[in-house]
Backbone as CSV, one residue per row, in Angstrom:
resi,resn,N_x,N_y,N_z,CA_x,CA_y,CA_z,C_x,C_y,C_z
1,MET,0.677,43.214,10.307,0.881,43.651,8.921,1.455,42.484,8.117
2,THR,0.860,42.214,6.983,1.320,41.131,6.117,2.221,41.686,5.022
3,HIS,3.391,41.078,4.864,4.324,41.465,3.809,4.175,40.491,2.643
4,HIS,4.310,41.010,1.434,4.171,40.214,0.216,5.531,40.197,-0.465
5,ARG,6.171,39.001,-0.482,7.575,38.920,-0.827,7.840,37.836,-1.867
6,TYR,9.050,37.898,-2.414,9.527,36.879,-3.351,10.899,36.390,-2.897
7,ALA,11.150,35.129,-3.158,12.480,34.549,-2.939,12.795,33.659,-4.124
8,THR,14.072,33.536,-4.445,14.488,32.643,-5.514,14.967,31.332,-4.900
9,VAL,14.295,30.249,-5.249,14.603,28.926,-4.706,14.888,27.996,-5.880
10,ASP,16.077,27.441,-5.919,16.487,26.543,-7.010,16.225,27.171,-8.383
11,GLY,16.449,28.474,-8.464,16.297,29.181,-9.738,14.887,29.609,-10.059
12,HIS,13.934,29.381,-9.146,12.528,29.723,-9.382,12.082,30.823,-8.415
13,ARG,11.327,31.777,-8.938,10.845,32.883,-8.120,9.566,32.442,-7.403
14,ILE,9.633,32.423,-6.085,8.529,31.951,-5.258,7.941,33.122,-4.483
15,PHE,6.636,33.293,-4.616,5.928,34.327,-3.871,5.504,33.765,-2.524
16,TYR,5.606,34.608,-1.490,5.103,34.181,-0.184,4.626,35.391,0.616
17,ARG,3.695,35.130,1.483,3.211,36.124,2.442,3.881,35.845,3.781
18,GLU,4.264,36.909,4.473,4.944,36.748,5.751,4.429,37.798,6.719
19,ALA,4.211,37.386,7.960,3.714,38.302,8.973,4.198,37.835,10.338
20,GLY,4.218,38.750,11.294,4.605,38.414,12.648,6.096,38.551,12.881
21,ASP,6.457,38.493,14.145,7.849,38.643,14.578,8.618,37.349,14.315
22,PRO,9.723,37.395,13.550,10.508,36.187,13.299,11.052,35.535,14.566
23,ALA,11.047,36.263,15.690,11.497,35.675,16.945,10.433,34.773,17.567
24,ASN,9.204,34.873,17.091,8.112,34.050,17.613,8.114,32.672,16.958
25,PRO,7.436,31.697,17.558,7.327,30.377,16.916,6.734,30.503,15.514
26,ALA,7.247,29.689,14.608,6.866,29.798,13.203,5.768,28.804,12.849
27,ILE,4.921,29.207,11.903,3.950,28.315,11.289,3.960,28.556,9.788
28,VAL,4.016,27.483,9.036,4.023,27.542,7.576,2.667,27.067,7.077
29,LEU,1.996,27.901,6.299,0.654,27.616,5.784,0.779,27.110,4.354
30,LEU,0.277,25.902,4.095,0.432,25.255,2.792,-0.928,25.066,2.134
31,HIS,-1.127,25.762,1.044,-2.440,25.819,0.395,-2.709,24.596,-0.470
32,GLY,-3.951,24.506,-0.938,-4.375,23.393,-1.773,-4.631,23.791,-3.216
33,TYR,-5.219,22.870,-3.948,-5.634,23.101,-5.338,-7.045,23.685,-5.322
34,PRO,-7.342,24.625,-6.192,-6.526,25.269,-7.219,-6.105,26.669,-6.799
35,THR,-5.922,26.865,-5.514,-5.793,28.217,-4.993,-4.331,28.604,-4.773
36,SER,-4.066,29.393,-3.756,-2.739,29.948,-3.495,-2.749,30.446,-2.055
37,SER,-1.705,31.163,-1.670,-1.692,31.741,-0.331,-2.818,32.746,-0.122
38,ASN,-3.492,33.113,-1.195,-4.660,33.985,-1.084,-5.723,33.382,-0.166
39,MET,-5.766,32.056,-0.052,-6.770,31.432,0.805,-6.543,31.763,2.280
40,PHE,-5.326,32.248,2.621,-4.993,32.554,4.003,-5.070,34.044,4.314
41,ARG,-5.620,34.824,3.395,-5.590,36.276,3.538,-6.258,36.751,4.826
42,GLU,-7.311,36.055,5.278,-8.007,36.451,6.505,-7.427,35.752,7.734
43,LEU,-6.771,34.620,7.541,-6.214,33.873,8.668,-4.911,34.490,9.161
44,ILE,-4.059,34.913,8.251,-2.725,35.395,8.628,-2.774,36.499,9.685
45,PRO,-3.596,37.555,9.524,-3.604,38.604,10.555,-4.049,38.100,11.925
46,ARG,-4.843,37.053,11.953,-5.320,36.524,13.232,-4.245,35.724,13.967
47,LEU,-3.233,35.282,13.254,-2.148,34.511,13.860,-0.916,35.358,14.154
48,ALA,-0.764,36.453,13.428,0.526,37.150,13.380,0.917,37.829,14.687
49,ALA,-0.016,38.120,15.572,0.353,38.779,16.824,1.205,37.873,17.704
50,ARG,1.026,36.536,17.543,1.740,35.604,18.422,2.676,34.659,17.668
51,TYR,2.587,34.643,16.333,3.348,33.668,15.559,3.991,34.312,14.340
52,HIS,5.084,33.717,13.916,5.749,34.097,12.670,5.115,33.255,11.568
53,VAL,4.391,33.889,10.685,3.567,33.191,9.705,4.196,33.314,8.320
54,ILE,4.326,32.173,7.644,4.881,32.119,6.288,3.906,31.323,5.426
55,ALA,3.479,31.909,4.314,2.500,31.251,3.445,2.943,31.377,1.990
56,PRO,3.603,30.352,1.452,4.069,30.419,0.059,2.996,30.014,-0.943
57,ASP,3.157,30.491,-2.167,2.437,29.940,-3.320,3.302,28.819,-3.891
58,HIS,2.746,27.625,-4.026,3.507,26.537,-4.618,3.918,26.901,-6.052
59,LEU,5.023,26.354,-6.494,5.429,26.552,-7.885,4.300,26.100,-8.810
60,GLY,3.958,26.952,-9.777,2.858,26.641,-10.681,1.519,27.202,-10.231
61,PHE,1.504,27.845,-9.067,0.265,28.377,-8.497,0.455,29.843,-8.116
62,GLY,-0.657,30.559,-8.037,-0.641,31.917,-7.526,0.329,32.809,-8.257
63,LEU,1.140,33.530,-7.486,2.084,34.490,-8.051,3.496,33.931,-8.157
64,SER,3.689,32.668,-7.806,4.992,32.042,-7.996,5.218,31.729,-9.472
65,ASP,6.474,31.488,-9.829,6.782,31.073,-11.195,5.975,29.828,-11.566
66,ALA,5.693,29.706,-12.832,4.999,28.527,-13.358,5.704,28.073,-14.630
67,PRO,6.906,27.522,-14.486,7.627,27.076,-15.684,6.840,25.994,-16.417
68,PRO,6.992,25.891,-17.725,6.259,24.859,-18.467,6.727,23.467,-18.068
69,VAL,5.889,22.485,-18.343,6.216,21.109,-17.957,7.443,20.588,-18.696
70,THR,7.812,21.226,-19.786,9.029,20.837,-20.498,10.287,21.299,-19.765
71,ALA,10.108,22.250,-18.814,11.257,22.806,-18.094,11.300,22.386,-16.630
72,PHE,10.204,21.824,-16.114,10.158,21.420,-14.711,9.266,20.202,-14.588
73,ASP,9.725,19.233,-13.821,8.970,18.001,-13.606,8.065,18.195,-12.391
74,TYR,6.797,18.465,-12.641,5.856,18.765,-11.559,5.423,17.487,-10.853
75,THR,5.963,17.309,-9.649,5.569,16.218,-8.778,5.419,16.794,-7.375
76,PHE,4.767,16.055,-6.502,4.643,16.514,-5.128,5.989,16.465,-4.414
77,ASP,6.850,15.544,-4.794,8.207,15.546,-4.257,8.913,16.858,-4.599
78,ALA,8.769,17.285,-5.844,9.445,18.507,-6.283,8.878,19.743,-5.588
79,LEU,7.560,19.805,-5.418,6.963,20.949,-4.721,7.411,20.999,-3.270
80,ALA,7.546,19.827,-2.641,8.031,19.790,-1.262,9.468,20.286,-1.183
81,THR,10.279,19.937,-2.169,11.677,20.372,-2.182,11.770,21.897,-2.285
82,ILE,10.924,22.498,-3.120,10.903,23.954,-3.244,10.502,24.585,-1.908
83,THR,9.477,24.045,-1.272,9.010,24.580,0.011,10.103,24.449,1.069
84,GLU,10.740,23.297,1.098,11.830,23.056,2.033,12.946,24.080,1.824
85,GLY,13.258,24.368,0.563,14.299,25.340,0.261,13.936,26.736,0.710
86,LEU,12.673,27.116,0.545,12.232,28.443,0.980,12.339,28.582,2.493
87,VAL,11.835,27.583,3.216,11.868,27.643,4.677,13.311,27.732,5.178
88,ARG,14.192,26.946,4.576,15.604,26.970,4.973,16.211,28.341,4.665
89,GLN,15.867,28.892,3.499,16.418,30.205,3.113,15.974,31.297,4.081
90,LEU,14.775,31.157,4.645,14.265,32.145,5.595,14.823,31.924,6.998
91,GLY,15.653,30.905,7.160,16.298,30.669,8.439,15.407,30.038,9.493
92,VAL,14.330,29.403,9.054,13.388,28.777,9.988,13.776,27.304,10.145
93,GLU,14.129,26.912,11.352,14.584,25.549,11.597,13.490,24.658,12.171
94,ARG,12.592,25.236,12.951,11.486,24.463,13.535,10.200,25.232,13.290
95,TYR,9.145,24.532,12.956,7.916,25.215,12.585,6.731,24.250,12.637
96,ALA,5.557,24.829,12.870,4.306,24.096,12.720,3.870,24.204,11.265
97,ILE,3.050,23.251,10.826,2.496,23.327,9.480,0.969,23.302,9.544
98,TYR,0.377,24.106,8.685,-1.065,24.066,8.424,-1.200,23.539,7.006
99,VAL,-1.897,22.417,6.857,-1.992,21.795,5.536,-3.456,21.680,5.118
100,GLN,-3.700,21.949,3.847,-5.038,21.828,3.292,-4.921,21.291,1.869
101,ASP,-5.682,20.232,1.554,-5.721,19.685,0.205,-4.291,19.359,-0.274
102,TYR,-3.819,19.936,-1.378,-2.466,19.665,-1.866,-1.395,19.988,-0.822
103,GLY,-1.680,20.932,0.053,-0.715,21.263,1.088,-0.393,20.088,1.990
104,ALA,-1.339,19.136,2.105,-1.109,17.991,2.983,0.027,17.102,2.478
105,PRO,-0.018,16.592,1.244,1.102,15.750,0.804,2.433,16.489,0.742
106,ILE,2.401,17.790,0.557,3.645,18.559,0.621,4.135,18.613,2.072
107,GLY,3.234,18.900,2.993,3.599,18.930,4.405,4.044,17.580,4.928
108,TRP,3.370,16.503,4.476,3.765,15.161,4.936,5.201,14.853,4.518
109,ARG,5.565,15.259,3.320,6.939,15.020,2.864,7.938,15.815,3.702
110,LEU,7.605,17.052,4.055,8.497,17.832,4.912,8.701,17.126,6.250
111,ALA,7.623,16.596,6.808,7.711,15.918,8.101,8.525,14.637,8.012
112,LEU,8.338,13.887,6.941,9.074,12.638,6.787,10.561,12.879,6.535
113,ARG,10.866,13.963,5.834,12.274,14.264,5.553,13.012,14.769,6.790
114,ASP,12.316,15.518,7.640,12.962,16.099,8.818,11.960,16.128,9.967
115,PRO,11.709,14.985,10.595,10.688,14.930,11.660,10.940,15.916,12.786
116,GLY,12.209,16.179,13.103,12.517,17.076,14.200,12.183,18.526,13.936
117,ALA,11.948,18.877,12.672,11.632,20.269,12.341,10.188,20.624,12.642
118,ILE,9.318,19.636,12.690,7.878,19.895,12.783,7.441,19.930,14.239
119,THR,6.970,21.079,14.682,6.549,21.248,16.073,5.092,20.880,16.289
120,ALA,4.275,21.007,15.260,2.851,20.712,15.378,2.243,20.677,13.983
121,ILE,1.081,20.045,13.872,0.378,19.939,12.596,-1.062,20.384,12.787
122,ILE,-1.505,21.277,11.920,-2.929,21.604,11.805,-3.353,21.150,10.422
123,THR,-4.300,20.252,10.355,-4.796,19.789,9.062,-6.243,20.228,8.891
124,GLN,-6.469,21.044,7.884,-7.815,21.526,7.568,-8.221,20.895,6.243
125,ASN,-8.960,19.809,6.331,-9.334,19.066,5.135,-8.089,18.725,4.319
126,GLY,-7.070,18.276,5.052,-5.834,17.803,4.452,-5.693,16.319,4.750
127,ASN,-5.856,15.493,3.758,-6.059,14.063,3.959,-4.780,13.290,4.219
128,ALA,-4.914,12.185,5.008,-3.787,11.292,5.273,-4.219,9.837,5.381
129,TYR,-5.485,9.547,5.062,-6.018,8.195,5.249,-6.961,7.838,4.116
130,GLU,-7.006,6.550,3.814,-7.931,6.056,2.789,-9.369,6.437,3.117
131,GLU,-9.674,6.469,4.405,-11.053,6.776,4.814,-11.508,8.150,4.342
132,GLY,-10.554,9.047,4.096,-10.926,10.411,3.730,-11.367,10.590,2.297
133,PHE,-10.999,9.667,1.417,-11.321,9.835,0.002,-12.799,9.555,-0.261
134,VAL,-13.494,10.527,-0.844,-14.886,10.331,-1.258,-14.851,9.717,-2.658
135,PRO,-15.278,8.452,-2.808,-15.064,7.730,-4.075,-15.611,8.450,-5.297
136,GLU,-16.773,9.056,-5.186,-17.380,9.701,-6.354,-16.481,10.796,-6.924
137,PHE,-15.700,11.425,-6.062,-14.787,12.469,-6.529,-13.492,11.872,-7.062
138,TRP,-12.984,10.824,-6.413,-11.621,10.354,-6.675,-11.501,9.267,-7.724
139,ASP,-12.578,8.584,-8.051,-12.467,7.447,-8.973,-11.835,7.844,-10.307
140,GLY,-12.217,9.013,-10.829,-11.670,9.465,-12.111,-10.184,9.756,-12.031
141,LEU,-9.737,10.301,-10.899,-8.316,10.609,-10.771,-7.491,9.334,-10.647
142,TRP,-7.990,8.351,-9.890,-7.233,7.097,-9.789,-7.093,6.449,-11.170
143,GLU,-8.144,6.508,-11.960,-8.078,5.929,-13.298,-7.094,6.699,-14.173
144,TYR,-7.075,8.018,-14.026,-6.125,8.843,-14.784,-4.684,8.487,-14.409
145,GLY,-4.449,8.234,-13.119,-3.121,7.848,-12.681,-2.690,6.503,-13.250
146,ARG,-3.666,5.593,-13.415,-3.354,4.266,-13.969,-3.198,4.293,-15.476
147,ASN,-4.068,5.075,-16.134,-4.117,5.075,-17.601,-4.249,6.517,-18.085
148,ARG,-3.134,7.122,-18.378,-3.149,8.510,-18.834,-3.334,8.517,-20.346
149,ASN,-4.549,8.805,-20.789,-4.859,8.823,-22.211,-5.876,9.933,-22.482
150,ALA,-6.284,10.071,-23.721,-7.164,11.174,-24.108,-8.492,11.120,-23.359
151,GLU,-9.005,9.929,-23.160,-10.306,9.793,-22.497,-10.222,10.173,-21.022
152,THR,-9.224,9.625,-20.322,-9.109,9.950,-18.898,-8.693,11.402,-18.701
153,GLU,-7.902,11.935,-19.634,-7.519,13.343,-19.529,-8.737,14.248,-19.683
154,ALA,-9.634,13.901,-20.571,-10.847,14.709,-20.758,-11.639,14.793,-19.459
155,THR,-11.697,13.705,-18.718,-12.384,13.709,-17.431,-11.701,14.661,-16.456
156,MET,-10.383,14.606,-16.398,-9.652,15.435,-15.450,-9.655,16.905,-15.838
157,ARG,-9.734,17.185,-17.120,-9.787,18.593,-17.547,-11.031,19.302,-17.028
158,GLN,-12.064,18.546,-16.734,-13.265,19.164,-16.176,-12.970,19.854,-14.844
159,ALA,-11.983,19.335,-14.108,-11.629,19.923,-12.813,-11.015,21.314,-12.958
160,LEU,-10.577,21.666,-14.167,-9.980,22.974,-14.420,-11.018,24.039,-14.760
161,SER,-12.263,23.644,-14.876,-13.301,24.570,-15.311,-13.753,25.486,-14.172
162,LEU,-14.325,26.613,-14.551,-14.849,27.552,-13.555,-15.941,26.897,-12.716
163,ASP,-16.812,26.115,-13.346,-17.897,25.462,-12.606,-17.356,24.496,-11.556
164,ALA,-16.312,23.749,-11.912,-15.744,22.782,-10.970,-15.078,23.489,-9.798
165,ILE,-14.405,24.586,-10.075,-13.742,25.320,-9.001,-14.782,25.972,-8.097
166,ARG,-15.831,26.527,-8.686,-16.929,27.072,-7.873,-17.521,25.984,-6.990
167,TRP,-17.704,24.795,-7.545,-18.254,23.665,-6.785,-17.395,23.378,-5.563
168,GLN,-16.077,23.425,-5.712,-15.191,23.163,-4.578,-15.425,24.158,-3.446
169,TYR,-15.686,25.401,-3.796,-15.874,26.423,-2.781,-17.250,26.360,-2.115
170,LEU,-18.264,25.997,-2.856,-19.626,26.117,-2.340,-20.200,24.825,-1.781
171,THR,-19.734,23.682,-2.242,-20.309,22.419,-1.795,-20.065,22.221,-0.304
172,GLY,-21.120,21.917,0.413,-21.032,21.686,1.848,-21.187,22.931,2.692
173,GLU,-21.244,24.096,2.065,-21.413,25.343,2.805,-22.896,25.726,2.796
174,PRO,-23.575,25.667,3.945,-25.019,25.933,3.952,-25.388,27.381,3.653
175,ASP,-24.472,28.315,3.915,-24.757,29.720,3.631,-23.757,30.204,2.589
176,GLU,-24.109,30.062,1.311,-23.184,30.402,0.237,-22.846,31.884,0.203
177,SER,-23.682,32.713,0.838,-23.411,34.146,0.832,-22.169,34.496,1.646
178,LEU,-21.668,33.551,2.453,-20.460,33.798,3.227,-19.189,33.631,2.398
179,VAL,-19.316,33.039,1.214,-18.147,32.774,0.373,-18.021,33.876,-0.668
180,ASP,-16.896,34.560,-0.660,-16.626,35.646,-1.602,-16.565,35.076,-3.020
181,PRO,-17.474,35.485,-3.924,-17.488,34.895,-5.262,-16.286,35.254,-6.115
182,THR,-15.463,36.206,-5.668,-14.272,36.526,-6.463,-13.205,35.444,-6.335
183,VAL,-13.288,34.586,-5.300,-12.181,33.644,-5.074,-12.096,32.598,-6.173
184,TRP,-13.235,32.067,-6.618,-13.129,31.034,-7.647,-12.762,31.630,-9.005
185,GLY,-13.162,32.878,-9.248,-12.727,33.540,-10.476,-11.227,33.792,-10.473
186,HIS,-10.698,34.174,-9.319,-9.264,34.406,-9.161,-8.490,33.113,-9.424
187,ASP,-8.933,32.018,-8.799,-8.239,30.736,-8.983,-8.329,30.259,-10.426
188,HIS,-9.511,30.391,-11.019,-9.702,29.924,-12.384,-8.808,30.697,-13.354
189,ALA,-8.680,31.993,-13.142,-7.843,32.799,-14.033,-6.391,32.329,-13.984
190,LEU,-5.917,31.960,-12.809,-4.519,31.556,-12.677,-4.269,30.168,-13.261
191,VAL,-5.174,29.229,-13.048,-4.948,27.899,-13.636,-5.229,27.897,-15.139
192,SER,-5.834,28.984,-15.642,-6.125,29.088,-17.076,-5.013,29.788,-17.854
193,ARG,-3.936,30.167,-17.200,-2.812,30.771,-17.918,-2.269,29.786,-18.951
194,PRO,-1.746,30.280,-20.052,-1.226,29.374,-21.087,-0.220,28.383,-20.511
195,GLY,-0.444,27.120,-20.756,0.460,26.076,-20.297,0.179,25.549,-18.903
196,ASN,-0.647,26.265,-18.117,-0.866,25.808,-16.748,-1.766,24.582,-16.687
197,ASP,-2.544,24.351,-17.733,-3.345,23.129,-17.753,-2.445,21.903,-17.701
198,ALA,-1.331,21.949,-18.423,-0.402,20.814,-18.428,0.247,20.634,-17.058
199,VAL,0.509,21.745,-16.378,1.056,21.679,-15.017,0.098,20.919,-14.108
200,GLN,-1.159,21.322,-14.156,-2.154,20.711,-13.267,-2.399,19.247,-13.625
201,LEU,-2.384,18.938,-14.898,-2.577,17.543,-15.311,-1.430,16.664,-14.831
202,ASP,-0.204,17.187,-14.857,0.925,16.412,-14.345,0.763,16.146,-12.852
203,LEU,0.286,17.136,-12.115,0.095,16.931,-10.683,-1.070,15.976,-10.404
204,PHE,-2.126,16.049,-11.205,-3.207,15.065,-11.063,-2.645,13.648,-11.242
205,ALA,-1.807,13.487,-12.266,-1.261,12.158,-12.554,-0.330,11.683,-11.448
206,ASP,0.316,12.619,-10.759,1.254,12.252,-9.692,0.549,12.023,-8.354
207,TYR,-0.708,12.402,-8.255,-1.381,12.344,-6.946,-1.363,10.953,-6.308
208,PRO,-1.485,9.864,-7.071,-1.444,8.542,-6.416,-0.180,8.284,-5.612
209,THR,0.915,8.994,-5.874,2.118,8.810,-5.061,1.871,9.251,-3.623
210,ASN,0.933,10.159,-3.430,0.607,10.609,-2.073,-0.066,9.494,-1.288
211,ARG,-0.940,8.809,-1.949,-1.634,7.676,-1.331,-0.621,6.599,-0.920
212,SER,0.366,6.365,-1.768,1.389,5.358,-1.478,2.254,5.744,-0.287
213,LEU,2.280,7.027,0.024,3.089,7.534,1.132,2.443,7.270,2.497
214,TYR,1.151,6.989,2.505,0.422,6.930,3.770,1.004,5.938,4.789
215,PRO,1.393,4.715,4.427,1.943,3.820,5.456,3.160,4.408,6.172
216,ARG,4.065,5.050,5.438,5.218,5.694,6.074,4.783,6.849,6.960
217,LEU,3.783,7.582,6.495,3.285,8.711,7.272,2.676,8.242,8.583
218,HIS,1.893,7.170,8.545,1.268,6.659,9.763,2.329,6.161,10.745
219,GLU,3.387,5.588,10.214,4.501,5.165,11.071,5.145,6.382,11.730
220,TYR,5.305,7.459,10.967,5.833,8.715,11.530,4.930,9.214,12.651
221,PHE,3.624,9.200,12.444,2.708,9.639,13.487,2.915,8.827,14.771
222,ARG,2.966,7.512,14.618,3.074,6.644,15.796,4.418,6.796,16.504
223,GLU,5.486,6.991,15.720,6.817,7.078,16.315,7.095,8.431,16.935
224,HIS,6.729,9.508,16.242,7.115,10.855,16.675,6.014,11.584,17.429
225,ARG,4.801,11.132,17.351,3.683,11.709,18.099,3.586,13.236,17.953
226,PRO,3.563,13.755,16.742,3.443,15.210,16.618,2.087,15.680,17.141
227,PRO,2.036,16.775,17.877,0.731,17.330,18.255,-0.064,17.654,16.990
228,LEU,-1.322,17.257,16.955,-2.106,17.424,15.727,-3.515,17.909,16.035
229,LEU,-3.912,18.920,15.300,-5.278,19.439,15.314,-5.870,19.219,13.941
230,ALA,-6.978,18.489,13.873,-7.726,18.342,12.621,-8.990,19.179,12.744
231,VAL,-9.098,20.204,11.907,-10.300,21.040,11.877,-10.848,20.952,10.460
232,TRP,-12.059,20.435,10.316,-12.532,19.898,9.042,-13.922,20.422,8.718
233,GLY,-14.116,20.817,7.482,-15.461,21.127,7.025,-16.256,19.843,6.873
234,ASP,-17.348,19.708,7.613,-18.058,18.426,7.636,-18.839,18.135,6.363
235,GLY,-18.989,19.157,5.501,-19.712,18.953,4.251,-18.806,18.753,3.050
236,ASP,-17.502,18.544,3.281,-16.543,18.361,2.190,-16.850,17.062,1.443
237,GLU,-17.051,17.168,0.135,-17.305,15.986,-0.689,-16.076,15.585,-1.498
238,ILE,-14.921,16.083,-1.081,-13.635,15.655,-1.637,-12.927,14.790,-0.600
239,PHE,-12.684,15.387,0.569,-12.145,14.649,1.715,-13.211,14.656,2.807
240,GLY,-13.871,13.540,2.981,-14.980,13.468,3.904,-14.554,13.486,5.365
241,PRO,-15.503,13.697,6.282,-15.198,13.772,7.716,-14.505,12.535,8.272
242,ALA,-14.706,11.382,7.644,-14.011,10.173,8.111,-12.497,10.343,8.039
243,GLY,-12.045,11.187,7.118,-10.612,11.450,7.014,-10.082,12.190,8.221
244,ALA,-10.890,13.058,8.815,-10.479,13.752,10.038,-10.442,12.786,11.210
245,LYS,-11.481,11.977,11.356,-11.569,11.059,12.490,-10.462,10.008,12.456
246,ALA,-9.959,9.675,11.262,-8.966,8.612,11.124,-7.652,8.949,11.818
247,PHE,-7.333,10.237,11.990,-6.080,10.592,12.644,-5.992,10.015,14.056
248,ALA,-7.130,9.863,14.713,-7.122,9.373,16.093,-6.610,7.945,16.202
249,GLY,-6.638,7.188,15.103,-6.143,5.830,15.151,-4.658,5.748,15.419
250,ASP,-3.895,6.675,14.849,-2.448,6.700,15.053,-2.024,7.727,16.095
251,LEU,-2.861,8.741,16.296,-2.558,9.797,17.261,-3.758,9.946,18.209
252,PRO,-3.816,9.118,19.248,-4.990,9.142,20.135,-5.235,10.500,20.790
253,ASP,-4.190,11.323,20.910,-4.347,12.643,21.521,-4.709,13.730,20.512
254,ALA,-4.901,13.364,19.259,-5.260,14.360,18.241,-6.550,15.065,18.620
255,ARG,-6.586,16.342,18.363,-7.817,17.120,18.580,-8.555,17.191,17.248
256,ILE,-9.779,16.758,17.236,-10.535,16.662,15.998,-11.826,17.459,16.141
257,HIS,-12.011,18.419,15.244,-13.192,19.276,15.268,-13.828,19.278,13.882
258,LEU,-15.070,18.881,13.795,-15.838,18.972,12.560,-16.716,20.214,12.642
259,LEU,-16.489,21.142,11.732,-17.250,22.387,11.697,-18.178,22.397,10.496
260,THR,-19.276,23.084,10.623,-20.210,23.218,9.506,-19.532,24.006,8.392
261,GLY,-19.388,23.378,7.239,-18.734,24.034,6.118,-18.196,23.026,5.138
262,GLY,-17.468,23.522,4.151,-16.997,22.667,3.079,-15.489,22.567,3.011
263,HIS,-14.987,22.330,1.804,-13.574,22.078,1.554,-12.711,23.285,1.907
264,PHE,-13.159,24.471,1.542,-12.436,25.704,1.837,-13.072,26.386,3.044
265,LEU,-12.852,25.801,4.193,-13.530,26.201,5.418,-13.201,27.626,5.834
266,LEU,-12.018,28.106,5.487,-11.630,29.454,5.893,-12.516,30.530,5.278
267,GLU,-13.188,30.203,4.181,-14.033,31.213,3.545,-15.236,31.589,4.411
268,SER,-15.694,30.662,5.250,-16.890,30.936,6.050,-16.659,30.846,7.552
269,ARG,-15.569,30.155,7.982,-15.379,29.911,9.413,-13.980,30.307,9.886
270,VAL,-13.414,31.342,9.297,-12.032,31.688,9.612,-11.847,32.034,11.084
271,GLU,-12.807,32.713,11.683,-12.672,33.098,13.092,-12.640,31.858,13.981
272,ASP,-13.525,30.904,13.699,-13.557,29.676,14.489,-12.268,28.877,14.318
273,VAL,-11.801,28.767,13.071,-10.574,28.022,12.814,-9.395,28.700,13.509
274,ALA,-9.302,30.007,13.410,-8.198,30.734,14.034,-8.189,30.540,15.543
275,ASN,-9.349,30.586,16.170,-9.413,30.427,17.627,-8.971,29.027,18.038
276,LEU,-9.406,28.011,17.295,-8.981,26.646,17.594,-7.466,26.507,17.419
277,MET,-6.937,27.105,16.358,-5.503,27.043,16.107,-4.708,27.723,17.213
278,LEU,-5.132,28.909,17.609,-4.386,29.648,18.620,-4.400,28.921,19.960
279,ASP,-5.541,28.386,20.357,-5.600,27.618,21.601,-4.652,26.424,21.542
280,PHE,-4.685,25.723,20.414,-3.854,24.534,20.226,-2.370,24.896,20.219
281,LEU,-1.994,25.863,19.410,-0.585,26.227,19.284,-0.042,26.830,20.582
282,ASP,-0.857,27.628,21.256,-0.406,28.206,22.526,-0.103,27.101,23.528
283,GLU,-0.957,26.084,23.576,-0.727,24.973,24.499,0.516,24.179,24.110
284,VAL,0.666,23.905,22.818,1.842,23.169,22.354,3.120,23.911,22.718
285,ASN,3.145,25.219,22.488,4.350,25.987,22.760,4.594,26.166,24.244
286,ALA,3.532,26.218,25.039,3.703,26.281,26.494,4.331,24.994,27.008
287,GLN,3.918,23.855,26.466,4.493,22.571,26.877,5.962,22.471,26.474
288,ARG,6.302,23.030,25.321,7.691,22.985,24.862,8.598,23.795,25.787
289,ARG,8.058,24.853,26.395,8.882,25.706,27.251,9.151,25.080,28.615
290,HIS,8.342,24.072,28.975,8.502,23.468,30.322,9.252,22.152,30.237
């Protein structure tokens, strides 16, 4: 059974989904742009019998508060701080992370701030290497980060459109009938709330800080050797399959699986992803007990 809850973190109301016995090993699910914990609606029940599952909506997304940019400085550092506060408030000291898209730079910051807290990493199209960036998608964002002006902003505003969000869900998925068409309408409605465009534009502008974090992150991988599963939609034209394979350079024991699908792989392959996760997490936790 999934519970739908709110917590106040640093004065902000944060929505999160929670399931499973709190006595079981914990996993925190971190969603990407432009969605919310709604992307985990089918995954959570598949994990909850054996794991304590926590899936927050980032500030500015989903059902969490979305203060205007005049009241909150939207950066990935700040989103990580909110997530860190929620996990601490729930009394979770050690946990695995599942990261996807924006969830990756938030998860990477959690790991760098407290390496001992992270028991395992599952990355589903959650990038950590230059190899993962598909240039045709990212060139406009890098330019926006360098030169934030009316022209570059106009390019980035296209990413807020219904067509662009639909593209994220359908590109790379050979059977589009497997993707629920209500999901992109749901996401578009939330990012279209008054003032939320400015929130998203601030995060677009801050995204290059994630790229700058990669050398420290790779050092963390090499030093701490976190168990890592990369399960990746092979048709993703945002973070390409090379981004999944790159983890093996720093983590030779990483498990890497390329599945037929796109950026939002859970929409069409949730059963496969869940089975890979459960096998991986069960093994990790069995090793921890011995």
